[in-house]
C-alpha positions as CSV (number, residue, x, y, z in Angstrom):
1,S,-6.7,2.4,-32.5
2,F,-10.0,0.9,-32.4
3,D,-12.4,4.2,-33.6
4,R,-13.7,2.3,-36.7
5,G,-14.4,-0.9,-35.0
6,T,-11.7,-3.0,-36.7
7,L,-8.5,-3.9,-35.5
8,D,-6.8,-1.6,-38.4
9,R,-3.4,-2.6,-38.4
10,L,-4.6,-5.9,-37.0
11,D,-6.9,-6.9,-39.6
12,D,-4.7,-9.2,-41.1
13,F,-5.4,-11.4,-38.1
14,A,-9.4,-11.7,-38.0
15,T,-11.0,-14.3,-39.9
16,G,-14.6,-15.3,-39.7
17,E,-16.8,-14.8,-36.7
18,Y,-14.0,-14.9,-34.3
19,V,-11.4,-12.4,-34.4
20,G,-8.0,-14.9,-34.0
21,S,-8.1,-18.6,-34.5
22,L,-8.4,-22.0,-32.2
23,H,-5.0,-21.5,-29.8
24,Y,-3.4,-24.8,-27.7
25,F,-2.6,-22.9,-24.1
26,K,-1.5,-26.1,-21.6
27,G,-2.5,-28.7,-23.2
28,Q,-6.3,-27.3,-23.7
29,T,-8.1,-26.6,-27.2
30,L,-8.3,-22.9,-26.4
31,T,-10.7,-20.7,-29.0
32,L,-9.4,-16.8,-28.7
33,I,-11.9,-14.6,-26.9
34,Y,-11.9,-11.4,-28.8
35,H,-15.2,-11.4,-31.2
36,K,-15.9,-8.9,-33.5
37,D,-18.2,-7.2,-30.7
38,S,-15.1,-6.8,-28.6
39,F,-14.6,-3.3,-30.3
40,L,-17.2,-0.9,-28.2
41,E,-17.0,2.4,-26.2
42,M,-16.8,2.3,-23.1
43,K,-19.9,1.9,-20.6
44,D,-20.3,5.0,-18.8
45,S,-18.5,7.0,-22.2
46,K,-17.4,10.2,-22.3
47,L,-16.7,10.7,-26.1
48,P,-19.7,9.4,-28.3
49,G,-17.6,6.8,-31.0
50,D,-14.9,6.2,-28.8
51,K,-14.0,2.7,-28.9
52,G,-11.6,0.9,-27.6
53,L,-10.8,-2.9,-27.6
54,V,-12.7,-5.1,-24.4
55,L,-11.7,-8.3,-22.8
56,K,-15.4,-9.1,-22.0
57,S,-15.3,-12.5,-20.7
58,R,-13.9,-13.5,-16.7
59,A,-12.1,-16.3,-15.3
60,K,-11.2,-17.1,-19.0
61,H,-7.4,-16.9,-20.8
62,H,-7.7,-14.3,-23.9
63,A,-4.8,-13.6,-26.3
64,I,-5.0,-11.2,-29.4
65,S,-1.6,-10.0,-31.8
66,G,-0.8,-7.8,-34.6
67,L,2.3,-7.5,-36.4
68,L,4.1,-4.0,-36.1
69,L,4.4,-1.8,-39.8
70,R,8.0,-2.4,-38.7
71,P,10.4,-4.4,-36.4
72,F,11.6,-2.0,-33.7
73,V,15.1,-1.9,-33.9
74,F,17.1,-1.1,-30.3
75,N,20.8,1.3,-31.8
76,T,20.6,4.9,-30.5
77,K,16.9,5.6,-30.3
78,P,14.8,5.6,-27.1
79,L,11.6,3.4,-27.4
80,I,8.5,4.9,-26.1
81,V,5.4,2.7,-25.6
82,Q,2.3,3.7,-24.5
83,Y,-1.7,2.6,-24.0
84,E,-4.6,3.3,-22.2
85,V,-6.6,0.6,-20.0
86,N,-9.9,0.9,-18.1
87,F,-11.0,-0.8,-15.8
88,Q,-14.4,-0.4,-16.3
89,T,-15.8,-2.6,-13.1
90,G,-12.8,-2.2,-10.8
91,I,-10.3,-5.7,-10.6
92,D,-10.0,-8.6,-8.5
93,C,-7.1,-10.7,-10.2
94,G,-5.9,-10.2,-13.5
95,G,-3.3,-8.4,-15.7
96,A,-3.3,-5.3,-18.7
97,Y,-0.5,-5.7,-20.0
98,V,1.2,-5.5,-23.6
99,K,3.8,-8.1,-24.6
100,L,6.0,-6.6,-27.7
101,L,7.0,-9.8,-29.2
102,S,10.5,-10.8,-30.2
103,Q,11.1,-11.1,-34.0
104,T,12.0,-14.5,-34.9
105,P,12.2,-16.5,-38.0
106,E,9.4,-19.0,-35.7
107,L,6.8,-16.1,-34.4
108,D,3.4,-17.7,-35.6
109,L,0.3,-14.8,-34.1
110,D,-1.7,-17.6,-34.7
111,Q,-0.4,-19.4,-32.6
112,F,0.6,-16.6,-29.8
113,V,0.3,-17.7,-26.4
114,D,1.9,-17.3,-23.1
115,K,4.7,-19.4,-23.8
116,T,5.4,-16.9,-26.8
117,P,9.1,-15.0,-26.6
118,Y,8.8,-11.9,-26.3
119,T,11.5,-9.1,-25.7
120,I,8.8,-6.4,-23.5
121,M,6.4,-7.1,-20.8
122,F,4.8,-3.8,-19.5
123,G,1.0,-2.8,-18.0
124,P,-0.5,-3.4,-14.8
125,D,-0.8,-6.1,-12.7
126,K,-3.2,-7.2,-9.6
127,C,-4.0,-10.1,-7.4
128,G,-5.7,-9.3,-3.7
129,E,-4.1,-5.7,-2.5
130,D,-0.6,-6.8,-4.5
131,Y,-0.7,-3.8,-7.1
132,K,2.1,-4.5,-9.6
133,L,3.3,-2.7,-12.5
134,H,5.2,-4.7,-14.8
135,F,8.5,-3.9,-16.8
136,I,10.5,-6.8,-17.1
137,F,12.8,-7.3,-20.6
138,R,14.5,-10.4,-22.1
139,H,17.9,-10.5,-21.9
140,K,20.2,-12.3,-23.7
141,N,23.4,-14.1,-22.3
142,P,26.1,-13.2,-25.1
143,K,28.4,-16.6,-23.9
144,T,25.3,-19.1,-23.4
145,G,22.5,-17.7,-25.5
146,E,20.1,-18.2,-23.2
147,F,17.5,-15.7,-22.3
148,E,16.3,-14.6,-18.8
149,E,13.5,-12.5,-17.2
150,K,14.8,-8.9,-15.7
151,H,12.9,-7.7,-13.4
152,A,12.5,-3.5,-12.7
153,K,12.4,-2.3,-9.1
154,K,8.9,-1.9,-7.6
155,P,7.7,1.5,-7.8
156,D,7.5,3.4,-4.5
157,S,4.4,5.5,-5.6
158,D,1.1,3.9,-4.2
159,L,-0.9,2.4,-7.3
160,R,-4.5,1.4,-5.4
161,T,-5.8,4.2,-6.9
162,Y,-5.3,4.0,-10.9
163,Y,-7.1,-0.1,-10.5
164,T,-10.1,1.1,-8.0
165,D,-10.9,4.9,-9.4
166,K,-12.5,3.8,-12.8
167,K,-11.1,6.0,-15.1
168,T,-9.4,5.6,-18.2
169,H,-5.1,6.0,-17.3
170,L,-2.1,6.1,-20.4
171,Y,0.7,3.9,-19.5
172,T,3.8,4.7,-20.4
173,L,7.7,3.1,-21.0
174,V,9.9,5.1,-21.9
175,L,13.5,3.2,-22.3
176,N,17.0,5.5,-23.5
177,P,20.3,3.9,-25.3
178,D,21.8,5.0,-22.1
179,N,20.1,2.2,-20.2
180,S,18.0,4.4,-18.5
181,F,13.6,3.7,-17.9
182,E,10.7,5.7,-17.4
183,V,7.6,4.7,-16.2
184,L,4.9,6.5,-16.3
185,I,1.1,6.9,-15.6
186,D,-0.6,9.4,-16.5
187,Q,2.5,11.1,-18.3
188,T,3.9,11.2,-14.4
189,V,6.7,9.4,-13.3
190,V,5.9,6.7,-10.7
191,N,9.7,4.2,-11.2
192,S,12.6,5.0,-13.3
193,G,16.1,3.4,-13.0
194,N,19.1,1.9,-15.0
195,L,18.7,-1.7,-16.7
196,L,22.3,-1.7,-15.5
197,N,21.2,-1.2,-11.9
198,D,17.8,-1.0,-11.0
199,M,16.7,-4.9,-12.5
200,T,16.1,-8.4,-10.6
201,P,18.3,-10.6,-11.0
202,A,21.5,-8.4,-12.2
203,V,21.9,-8.3,-16.1
204,N,25.7,-8.7,-15.5
205,P,26.7,-12.5,-12.9
206,P,29.7,-11.1,-10.1
207,A,32.9,-11.7,-11.5
208,E,33.5,-13.5,-8.3
209,I,31.7,-16.6,-6.7
210,E,32.0,-18.6,-3.5
211,D,33.6,-21.4,-4.6
212,P,30.9,-24.7,-3.9
213,N,34.0,-27.3,-3.6
214,D,35.7,-25.5,-0.4
215,Q,34.2,-26.8,2.1
216,K,35.2,-25.4,6.7
217,P,37.7,-27.2,8.5
218,E,36.6,-29.3,11.7
219,D,38.7,-27.0,13.6
220,W,37.5,-24.1,12.4
221,D,36.7,-22.3,15.7
222,E,33.1,-19.3,14.9
223,R,32.3,-19.3,18.9
224,P,33.0,-14.9,20.0
225,K,32.1,-16.5,23.5
226,I,33.0,-19.2,25.5
227,Q,32.7,-20.4,29.1
228,D,35.5,-19.1,31.7
229,P,36.9,-22.7,31.8
230,D,38.8,-21.3,35.3
231,A,35.3,-20.0,36.7
232,V,34.3,-21.9,40.1
233,K,31.1,-22.3,41.3
234,P,31.1,-20.1,45.1
235,E,30.2,-22.0,47.9
236,D,28.0,-20.2,49.5
237,W,26.1,-20.9,45.8
238,D,22.5,-22.1,46.7
239,E,21.4,-23.3,43.4
240,D,18.2,-25.0,45.1
241,A,17.0,-21.6,47.0
242,P,13.1,-21.3,45.9
243,A,12.5,-18.2,43.6
244,K,9.3,-17.1,45.3
245,V,8.9,-17.4,49.2
246,Q,6.8,-16.1,51.7
247,D,6.2,-12.9,53.2
248,E,7.2,-13.6,56.7
249,E,6.3,-9.6,57.3
250,A,2.8,-9.3,56.3
251,V,0.0,-9.3,58.5
252,K,-4.0,-10.5,58.1
253,P,-6.1,-8.3,57.8
254,D,-8.8,-7.4,60.6
255,G,-12.3,-8.2,59.8
256,W,-10.6,-12.0,57.6
257,L,-13.4,-14.2,57.5
258,D,-11.7,-17.1,57.8
259,D,-15.2,-19.3,58.1
260,E,-16.3,-17.5,55.8
261,P,-16.0,-19.4,52.0
262,E,-15.3,-17.1,49.1
263,Y,-18.3,-19.1,46.6
264,I,-21.5,-20.6,47.6
265,G,-24.3,-21.9,46.0
266,D,-26.4,-19.5,44.5
267,P,-29.7,-19.9,47.4
268,D,-32.0,-19.0,44.9
269,A,-31.7,-21.2,41.9
270,L,-34.0,-24.1,41.8
271,K,-33.3,-27.6,40.3
272,P,-34.8,-27.9,36.9
273,E,-38.4,-29.9,36.6
274,D,-36.6,-31.7,34.2
275,W,-33.7,-33.2,36.2
276,D,-33.2,-36.9,36.7
277,E,-31.0,-37.3,39.2
278,D,-30.6,-41.1,37.6
279,M,-29.2,-39.8,34.4
280,D,-27.8,-36.3,35.7
281,G,-26.9,-37.0,38.8
282,E,-27.2,-35.0,41.9
283,W,-28.5,-31.3,41.8
284,E,-25.9,-28.9,42.6
285,A,-26.7,-24.9,42.8
286,P,-24.1,-22.7,40.5
287,Q,-22.2,-21.3,42.5
288,V,-22.3,-16.8,43.1
289,S,-19.4,-14.6,44.9
290,N,-20.5,-15.2,48.4
291,P,-22.0,-11.7,49.6
292,A,-20.8,-11.8,53.0
293,C,-17.4,-11.2,51.6
294,E,-18.6,-7.7,49.9
295,S,-17.6,-5.5,52.8
296,A,-14.7,-8.1,54.0
297,P,-10.9,-7.6,53.0
298,G,-11.2,-11.2,52.3
299,C,-13.0,-14.7,52.9
300,G,-11.4,-18.4,53.5
301,K,-8.0,-20.0,54.7
302,W,-6.0,-17.0,54.8
303,E,-2.5,-17.4,53.6
304,R,1.0,-14.9,52.8
305,P,1.2,-13.8,50.1
306,M,4.0,-14.9,47.8
307,I,7.7,-12.2,47.4
308,D,10.5,-12.6,45.4
309,N,13.1,-13.9,47.5
310,P,15.8,-12.6,48.1
311,N,18.5,-15.1,48.4
312,Y,17.3,-16.5,44.9
313,K,20.5,-17.4,42.3
314,G,19.1,-19.8,40.3
315,K,21.6,-22.3,38.4
316,W,25.0,-21.5,38.4
317,K,26.7,-20.4,35.2
318,P,30.3,-20.3,34.5
319,P,30.9,-16.3,33.2
320,M,31.7,-15.7,29.2
321,I,35.0,-14.9,28.0
322,D,36.2,-13.5,24.8
323,N,37.0,-17.1,22.8
324,P,40.4,-17.5,22.4
325,N,40.6,-19.3,19.3
326,Y,38.2,-17.4,17.7
327,Q,38.6,-17.5,13.8
328,G,35.2,-15.7,12.9
329,V,32.4,-17.0,10.7
330,W,33.7,-19.2,8.0
331,K,33.3,-18.2,4.0
332,P,33.9,-20.0,1.1
333,R,37.4,-18.7,-0.8
334,K,36.3,-17.2,-3.9
335,I,37.0,-18.0,-7.2
336,S,36.4,-15.9,-10.9
337,N,32.9,-17.0,-11.6
338,P,33.8,-18.7,-15.0
339,D,29.9,-17.5,-15.8
340,F,31.2,-14.5,-15.7
341,F,29.8,-11.8,-18.4
342,E,30.0,-7.7,-18.5
343,D,27.2,-6.8,-20.9
344,L,27.4,-2.6,-20.8
345,H,24.7,-2.4,-23.5
346,P,21.4,-3.7,-22.3
347,F,19.6,-1.8,-24.2
348,R,20.8,-3.2,-27.0
349,M,17.8,-6.5,-26.3
350,S,16.6,-8.5,-29.0
351,S,14.4,-6.1,-32.3
352,F,10.1,-7.2,-31.7
353,S,7.7,-7.2,-34.6
354,A,4.7,-7.7,-33.1
355,V,2.7,-6.8,-29.9
356,G,0.3,-8.8,-28.1
357,L,-2.1,-8.8,-24.9
358,E,-1.8,-12.7,-23.7
359,L,-4.2,-12.6,-20.7
360,W,-6.1,-14.0,-17.3
361,S,-8.8,-11.9,-15.8
362,M,-10.9,-12.5,-13.1
363,S,-12.5,-9.7,-13.8
364,S,-14.6,-8.2,-17.0
365,D,-15.0,-5.5,-19.1
366,I,-12.0,-4.2,-19.5
367,F,-10.6,-1.5,-21.5
368,F,-7.5,-0.9,-24.1
369,D,-7.4,2.1,-26.5
370,N,-4.6,4.0,-28.4
371,F,-1.4,1.8,-28.9
372,F,1.2,3.6,-29.3
373,I,5.4,2.5,-30.1
374,T,7.7,5.1,-31.6
375,D,10.8,6.4,-31.3
376,D,10.2,10.4,-30.5
377,R,9.2,11.3,-27.3
378,N,7.0,14.2,-28.3
379,V,5.3,12.6,-30.8
380,A,4.2,9.8,-28.1
381,E,3.3,12.8,-26.0
382,R,1.4,14.8,-29.0
383,W,-0.6,11.9,-29.2
384,A,-1.8,11.2,-26.0
385,E,-2.8,14.3,-25.4
386,D,-5.3,14.2,-28.8
387,G,-6.2,10.8,-27.8
388,W,-6.6,10.7,-23.2
389,G,-6.2,13.6,-23.1
390,L,-10.0,13.8,-24.4
391,K,-10.6,11.5,-22.4
392,K,-9.6,12.8,-19.0
393,A,-10.7,16.1,-19.7
394,A,-14.4,14.2,-20.7
395,E,-14.0,12.3,-17.3
396,G,-12.9,15.1,-15.2
397,A,-16.1,17.4,-16.4
398,A,-18.4,15.0,-15.6
399,E,-16.9,14.5,-12.2
400,P,-19.4,15.5,-9.0
401,G,-19.8,18.4,-7.6
402,L,-17.5,19.3,-4.3
403,M,-20.7,18.6,-2.3
404,S,-21.0,14.8,-3.6
405,Q,-17.2,14.7,-3.7
406,M,-16.8,15.7,0.2
407,V,-19.5,13.0,0.8
408,S,-18.6,10.5,-1.0
409,A,-14.9,11.0,0.4
410,A,-16.5,11.2,3.8
411,E,-17.8,7.9,3.4
412,E,-14.7,6.3,2.3
413,R,-13.2,7.7,5.7
414,P,-15.9,9.4,8.4
415,W,-13.7,10.9,10.6
416,L,-13.4,13.4,7.5
417,W,-17.1,14.9,9.7
418,V,-15.4,15.3,12.3
419,I,-13.3,17.8,10.3
420,Y,-16.5,18.9,8.7
421,V,-18.2,20.3,11.8
422,L,-15.0,22.0,13.3
423,T,-14.0,23.5,10.0
424,V,-17.7,25.6,10.1
425,A,-18.2,25.6,14.1
426,L,-15.1,27.0,14.6
427,P,-15.0,30.0,12.9
428,L,-18.8,30.6,13.7
429,I,-17.8,30.1,17.3
430,L,-14.8,33.1,16.4
431,I,-17.0,35.3,15.4
432,F,-19.5,35.1,18.7
433,V,-16.3,35.3,21.4
434,F,-14.7,37.7,19.7
435,C,-17.9,40.5,18.9
436,C,-20.5,39.1,21.7
437,T,-18.3,38.3,25.5
438,G,-16.0,42.4,25.2
439,K,-16.6,43.7,28.3
440,K,-17.5,47.5,29.1
441,K,-14.4,49.4,30.8
442,P,-16.4,51.7,33.8
443,A,-16.3,55.4,32.8
444,A,-14.2,56.2,36.0
445,A,-11.8,53.9,35.0
446,E,-10.4,56.4,32.3
447,Y,-9.5,58.8,35.2
448,K,-6.4,58.8,37.5
449,K,-6.7,59.1,41.1
450,T,-6.4,62.3,41.8
451,D,-7.1,64.6,44.6
452,E,-9.0,67.3,42.1
453,P,-12.1,66.9,41.3
454,Q,-13.6,64.9,39.0
455,P,-16.0,66.7,35.6
456,D,-18.8,65.4,34.6
457,V,-17.7,62.2,32.5
458,K,-21.5,61.5,31.4
459,A,-21.5,63.7,27.8
460,E,-18.1,62.2,27.2
461,T,-19.0,58.7,28.4
462,E,-21.2,58.8,25.4
463,E,-18.5,60.3,23.1
464,E,-15.9,56.8,24.2
465,E,-18.9,54.3,23.6
466,A,-19.5,56.2,19.7
467,K,-15.6,55.5,19.3
468,E,-15.4,51.9,20.5
469,E,-18.1,51.0,17.9
470,E,-15.5,51.8,15.1
471,P,-12.9,49.4,16.2
472,Q,-15.4,46.6,17.0
473,G,-16.5,46.7,14.1
474,M,-13.3,46.9,12.8
475,K,-11.9,44.0,14.5
476,T,-14.9,42.3,13.0
477,E,-13.9,42.8,9.6
478,L,-10.5,41.9,10.2
479,L,-11.4,38.0,11.4
480,L,-13.6,37.5,8.6
481,A,-10.7,38.8,6.5
482,I,-8.2,36.5,8.2
483,L,-11.1,33.5,7.9
484,A,-11.2,33.8,4.3
485,S,-7.3,33.9,4.0
486,T,-6.8,30.5,6.0
487,W,-10.1,29.2,4.5
488,H,-9.4,27.6,0.7
489,G,-12.7,24.8,1.1
490,P,-12.1,21.7,1.9
491,N,-9.4,20.9,-1.1
492,N,-7.4,21.2,1.8
493,F,-7.9,18.4,3.2
494,F,-7.7,16.0,0.2
495,G,-4.4,16.8,-0.8
496,G,-5.4,19.3,-3.4
């Protein structure tokens, strides 16, 4: 937490004017970028006094770290890591991930660089249109003692909104002793799996591998089909016959102008005044379509059209048959993997004793806040409600009204204007059609055709018309009720 404008638990890391020291990064001396002025409120903060750690510089390397109160040891309790990020100006290319630094005798936070050993790396990263949410842990090979990075599968969820909406988002990683894991954004699971089954490369190598010294025999036949060696080309097979021939049944259309060219020189064209025949050659008018051909079926020399040759067979090839000597696709034989091991508890990874940010970004003003590491998920959720929950509520209260949201959405997706127009116009059209276009039946149509004399119907007709007005009004009210019940506002078009 950075609300006091200091590093709190990272205070021991603050020296002099800058928070940090000189680092050697890829052969170049790097001054740590986090100044004491890096502890700021968000540019558009909705909570006065709520400060965070802000990455101010773009196109530079950044690093900052601090020791935990005590090392985290992976045993029988879960690990929960969560923190808040706000890409205040969006994100073009860069990361906002956190590293949990491994507990080793060599760990020196004054020399924290990209090569410093870590146990877990977790958090958002983006470059171009590739939106990532890293969860990487370094697994120790029990046979060789070497470490190898294991990457979680890519989330199925679309992460674009979290990187572009300029809101504060809560990133949470949950690791359980049964090797299961969950990755959450804003307390919603976006990725989950098991350390044994859903990491690349796999934690445990295969028990058997292909023998690298095995070689395919020279006489191994992998061809499933071969040409029939007994097939003979038919005597009437003509390989020289053309694929296309002239249509002998075609007849020149009446009115075809054989003596008229299809194109002629433009009679209205004039030779440019600066045309130099010595330099430019003899001037010729540009070609235009012959107006005499516009009313004729064609001009110029008539030729019969080409059609497919019914006798064309092409080059003869023997038919394909099953290969009697087919042995299948050759594969090297399997042997026991000399590097095989089985670690059924990858959760028991290396302890870590510090947390750090080691980043490079082409975007500035990335806001970090409320880093929290615990083994109690309930405590983490309460911490989230007291921190990120307040930001979420404040940002939600400051969001624009319904009309502004509708206009903004339509600017991004112009087709929504069609939905808006139909949503307003359709009920009005239905009301008009339902209420104003009904036809009255003739009064006499109410009577059956009989031979009996009909009474004077004027009074009765007036009564019937009065009765008809009442159900018509009821129909109108019913239609409005139906429309109201089916209309829940423009949120229907935004998934909520």
